[in-house]
C-alpha positions as CSV (number, residue, x, y, z in Angstrom):
1,T,-6.4,15.3,1.4
2,L,-4.1,17.2,3.7
3,E,-5.5,15.6,6.8
4,P,-2.2,13.9,7.8
5,V,-0.2,17.1,7.4
6,I,-2.8,19.2,9.4
7,G,-3.1,16.4,12.0
8,S,0.7,16.4,12.5
9,L,0.8,20.2,12.9
10,I,-2.1,20.2,15.3
11,G,-0.4,17.4,17.4
12,Y,2.8,19.5,17.4
13,A,1.0,22.7,18.5
14,V,-1.6,21.4,20.9
15,F,0.0,18.3,22.5
16,D,3.7,19.3,22.3
17,T,4.7,16.2,20.3
18,S,7.7,16.2,18.0
19,L,7.2,16.7,14.3
20,P,7.6,13.6,12.2
21,G,11.1,12.7,11.0
22,R,12.4,13.5,7.5
23,W,11.7,9.9,6.2
24,T,8.0,10.3,7.3
25,W,7.7,13.6,5.4
26,F,9.5,12.0,2.4
27,G,7.1,9.1,2.4
28,G,4.1,11.4,2.8
29,A,5.3,13.4,-0.2
30,V,5.7,10.2,-2.3
31,L,2.2,9.1,-1.4
32,M,0.7,12.6,-2.2
33,I,2.5,12.7,-5.6
34,G,1.3,9.1,-6.4
35,L,-2.2,10.1,-5.5
36,L,-2.0,13.2,-7.6
37,L,-0.7,11.2,-10.6
38,I,-3.5,8.6,-10.3
39,V,-6.2,11.3,-10.1
40,T,-4.9,13.4,-12.9
41,A,-4.0,10.5,-15.2
42,A,-7.2,8.5,-14.8
43,P,-8.9,7.9,-18.1
44,T,-12.1,9.8,-18.6
45,E,-15.3,7.8,-19.3
46,T,-16.7,8.2,-22.8
47,D,-20.2,7.5,-23.9
48,T,-19.9,4.7,-26.4
49,N,-23.5,3.7,-26.3
50,N,-24.6,6.1,-29.0
51,Q,-21.8,5.0,-31.3
52,T,-22.9,1.3,-30.8
53,L,-26.5,2.1,-31.5
54,E,-25.7,4.0,-34.7
55,A,-23.5,1.2,-36.0
56,S,-26.2,-1.4,-35.3
57,K,-28.8,0.6,-37.3
58,D,-26.7,0.3,-40.5
59,A,-26.4,-3.4,-40.2
């Protein structure tokens, strides 16, 4: 989610805090890229129950 980014921007606009440093932004980008890779590369579930049942009928 973009909650950390939006929270930082709201904190900067409303509470007059400084924006995070470049290492914080870099770390956030690394985390977001890692999260995106995990979500998109996750294996999809396949229904193998029907294949198992069909194989056991022949035996």
